[in-house]
N, C-alpha and C positions, 0 to 999 in steps of 0.2 A: 576749375570746375571740380567740385567734390564728387568723389566716387560714391555712387549709391550702394549701400550695403543692405543686405537682407537681415533684419534683426533675428537673432536666435531665440527661438521660443523655449522658454523655460517652463518646466512643469512645476506648477505651484505646489507648495507643501500640502495643500488640501487635496489636490488631485493625486499626488503621490501616496497620500494616506489612503485615498479611495482605492488606488491600484493595489496597495498592500493588503487592504482588507479583502479585495477580490480573490487574493491567493488562498484565502481560507476556504476550505470546502464546506459549503453549507450543509451537505448531506451528513458529514461527520458531526457537525454541530447538532444536527437534528437527531442523530443516533444517540448522542450523549444525553439527550433530554427525553427521547421516546422510550417508554418502558419496553424491555425485551420480552418477546412473546414466547409461547410454548415451543414453537418450531426452533427458535434460536437455542433455547436450553436443551432441546432434544439433540440437535446437531453437536452442541458442545459436549454433552454427555457421551455421544457416540465416539467422538474423537479422543476423549479422555480415557475411554474404556479400552483395556488391552484387547488385542485382536483375538486371542484364544478364547476370551470370554464371549466374543461374538459367535465363535464356532460352537461354544457350549449352548448358547441360547438358541441358535438355529437347530442344533441337534435335538434339543428338548422339544422344540416346536414340531420338528419332523416326527419325533416319537409319538407326540400327542395326536398328530394328524393320522398317524398309522394305527394307533390303538383305538381311536374312536370308531372307525368302521368295523374293526374286529369285534369290539364290544357289541355293536349292533347286530353283527352276524351271530354272536353267541347268544343274544337275547331271543327267547322264544316269542314268536309273534302269532297272531291269529291265523287259523287255517282257513284258506279260501278255496272254493270249488266252483269252477265255471260250469254252469248247467242251464237247462231250459227251465221254464216256470210253469207250474200248474196253478193257474189263476181261476179256480172253479170252486164250487160249493162243497167239494169233498175234502179240500185241503185244510189241515189243522192250522197251518200258517199260510194265509193267502199269498200265492206267488212264491212261496218257499223262502229260503235264506241263502245269502251269498257267501257268508263267512261265519265263523264261530262268534265273532263280535256282534254280527247282525242277529244271530240266533239269540244270544244273551239279552240283547236290547228288546227284542220282540217278546221274549219269555217274560221279562220283568214287567212289560207293559200290559200283559193280558192275564187276567185271572183264569180265563177259560183254558189257555195253553198250560198254565201251571197245574190245573186240576186234572187235565188229560194225562200229562206226563207223570204226575204223582200216582195215578192209578196204574200206570205201566211200570212203576217202580223207579222212576227217575226223579231224583231230588234236586233242589235248588243248588246244592253244593256240587252235584254232578254237572250241572249246566255251567256253573261258574268255573269249574276246573277244566272245561273242554279245550281251552287254549293250549294246554299242555298234554291232555290225555287223548284227544281226538286225532284220528288219522283218516286219510281218504280211503274209502272202500266202495264196494259195489253190491247192491241188493238185486237179486234175480227173481224172476217170476216163478221159479220152482221152490221158493221159500228158503233160499240159501244166501249167505253173506260171505264175500271174499275180500281179503285185504292183500294186495300185491299178488293176486292170483292164487292165494292160499285160502282154502275153505276154513272159516272160523265159526260159522253158526249155521244151523238148519232148523226146519220147522218153525219159521218165524211167524209172529203175529204182528199186526199193525192195527191202526184205527183210522176212522174218517169222521167228518162232521155229519155226513149223510149216509143212509143205508146204501150199500153197493150191491149186495146179494141178499137173497132171502134167508141165508144162513147166518147173516151178521147178528151179533149179540149186542143188544142195546144196553148201554151202561149210563147211569146217572151218578156222578160222583163229584163232590165239592161244588155243586150248583151247575155242573156242566153235563150235557148229554151228548154222547158220541157212540160210535158203533165199532166193535172189535171183531176182527175176522182173521182167518189164516190168509196170508198173502198169496199162497199158491192157489187158492180157490178161485180168485178172480182179480186180474190186474191188467190194465190197459198197456203197461210197459213190459218190454222184455227184460229190461234192467234199468237201474237208475243209480246215480252216484249218491253217496251218503257219508255223513260224518260218523265214523265208527269209533266207539270208545272201548279200548282194551285195557285190562288190568292184569299184570303178571301173565301176559300172553293168553288171557282168557277173555272171550267176548262178553261185554256187559250190556250194551244197547247201541242203537244207531238212530240217526235222524236223517230222513230222506231230504236231500237238498232241494228238489223241485217243489215240495209241498209242506215240509216241516213235520210230516207224520213220523211218529216214533216207531221203532222196530225192536222187538225183543224175541229171543229164541233160545235154542239149546246150543251151548258152546260145543265145538268139536275139538278144541285144543285144551291142553292141560297146562297148569302152571309149572314153571321149571322146578326141578327138585331143590329142596332147601340145601343150603351149603352144609357140609359136614360139621358137626360140633367138635371144636378143638379140645384136645386134652390139656390139662393144666396140672402142674406139680404143686402140691400144697402140704402143709403140716397137719397130720391127723392128731388133734389135741389129746385124744384119749390115750394114745400110745407114745406120743412124742416121736413118731416116725414120719418121714416124708413119703407121700403116696401120690399116685397119678390117677386122676378122676376126670370125667367129662365136665366141661365148663358149666353145663346146665345142672349138674349135680352138686355144685358148690353150696354149702350151708355154713354161714359164719359161726353158728353155734357148735359145729363139729370140726370145721377146718379153719386154717389160717393161711393166708397167702404170704405171711412173713416167715421166712426160714428160721429166723432167730427164735421163734416159739418152739422149735424142735431141738434146741441146744440144751446140753446138760453139762454139769460140772463133774469132773473126774479127777482122780489122783494119777498123775503121770509117774509110774513106778520107776522109770529110767532117770527122772530128774527129781522125784519126790516133791513135785510141785502140783498145786491144784490149777487145772486149766479148764477152759470151756471148749467143747467140741460139739459137732452135730451128733445126735444120738445114733444115727445110722453108721457113723464112722468109728464107733466104739470098738476097741481091740482089747479083749480081756487079758492078753498076754503082756501087754505093756501098760495097761491102764486099769484102774479099779474105781468102781462106783462108790466104794467106801472111802470117804474123804479122810477118815482117821488114819488111813495107811500112809498119808503124807505127814503125820505128826509123829516125830521120834519119841521114844520112851524117855522118862525122866533120867537125867544123868548122861544122856547121849546127845549127839548132834549129827545133822545131815551135812555132809561135805562132799566135795568133788575129789575123786581119786585121780590125781594128775597122770598116773600111769595108764589106767584103763579108760579114762575119760567117762567114768560112770559115777553117779551119785550113790553114796554109801552112808550107812549109819554106823558111827563109831562112838566109843566112850569118850567123854570129855577129856579125861586125863591121858588119852592116847593120841591126841592131835599133834601132828608134826607138819609144820608149814612146808617142808621140803617134799612131802608125800601128798598132802591134802590142801585143798583151798576151800575157804568158806564162801567163795563167790560162785554161785551156780553157773554163771556165764562161762566159766573156765571149762565146763563139761559140754558145752554146746558144740556140736559138730559143724565145721564150716560148710556153708551152702555151696554145692558144686556150681561152678560157672558154666552156664549153658553156652555152647558154641552157636553163635548166631549165624544162620544161613544167609547166603547172599540175597540181597534184596531183589525181588522179582517185580516190584512195582514202585512207582514213584512215591516218596515219603509224603505224609500229610503235612503240608507246610504251615497250616493254620494261619496266623497273622501274616506270615510271609507272603501269602497269596495276595493279601490286601495291598502290601507294599509294592508288589509287582504290578498290580493293576494301577495303583497310583502313579508309579514311575512311567508306565505306558501312557497314561493320560497327560503327564507333564511333557513327555516327548512329543506327543501329538500336538499339544499347544505350542511347543517351541517351533515345530516344523511350520505350523500355520503362521506364526509370527515372522519367521525368517522369509517365508514366501511373500508375505506382505511387504517386508522391507525391500526384498529384491525387486518387487514391482514398483515401489516408490523410487528406487535408484534408477531404474530404467526410464521412468517418466522424467526424472531430473536430467538424465543424459540426453534424452531427445530434446528437451527444452533448451539446454545450453548449446546444442549443435545447430539450432536454428539461427 
């Protein structure tokens, strides 16, 4: 009896090829055909960029974020005053104004308000500039105005749309009718906040916040004294002498700010040479304004006496090269060498300072890079330990 054997199943070539094909990663094949997106390129750029560059970018971003709010703080914004509202028929601006921006908008929208303010001496440019010129103050029923507790105006006048007292003066100006009166004569408030405009520490006008009525009066403060006029040293063209005058007295037809305009040519009697000096430095003992004094007579020459180190005039036929020199430089006295005092301050490094800063920046980038490499090595060590 024949032994029954189990036939060995062989994998056909077609199935083997299918299995071989399955080893290929379809995702990789897809990646080779799918266009790479922005995220892929951004990550690739990030890994290719040196790490100290990342630090520079982050530092720049932090600097910008820091400077933006500082710029907003430095920018002058509209002044706002929290106050009640007078919504009645006496208010020049019904219900008043909440800020200088609000005041400017309502002023531009109303010919009536413009006419009233113009009569009180307030121009459109005054209103436009209130963002920077106005400060918060208080107007009192005794006819005074204070800023920060300091009295800045008294005997103030104001106006209203309707007559308040029998003493009110009716005014019609620019097509608008209103009533002007002394604030101290009759007012239902003890005090009210106001936008006060000061110029050089002097009161100009105020706008009452609750009603928009303007206030003018007598300033109680004085402008600061003008700064002293500085002195300047100039050349007086008439005499060729340097003089000191007040800066406000300068006249270009009389004076010159260029010291060279006060220079003169003289004969240096010690060297028998014509030189240029400041007129104020002229010394009649060693110099002459007669330039001919530097020209030797015929048959003579000007030479350097090597013994006395002085320029002298001799006859041509007496020249001796052992006693004289035709080079005036041989008579020039050596300039004494000044003893330099010990430095009491750090020298001005100039471009060196830039190199120091650059070196510090490189060191910082290197430290950032090393820290990154150290972090990567720790990650690899933990991975291999698993």
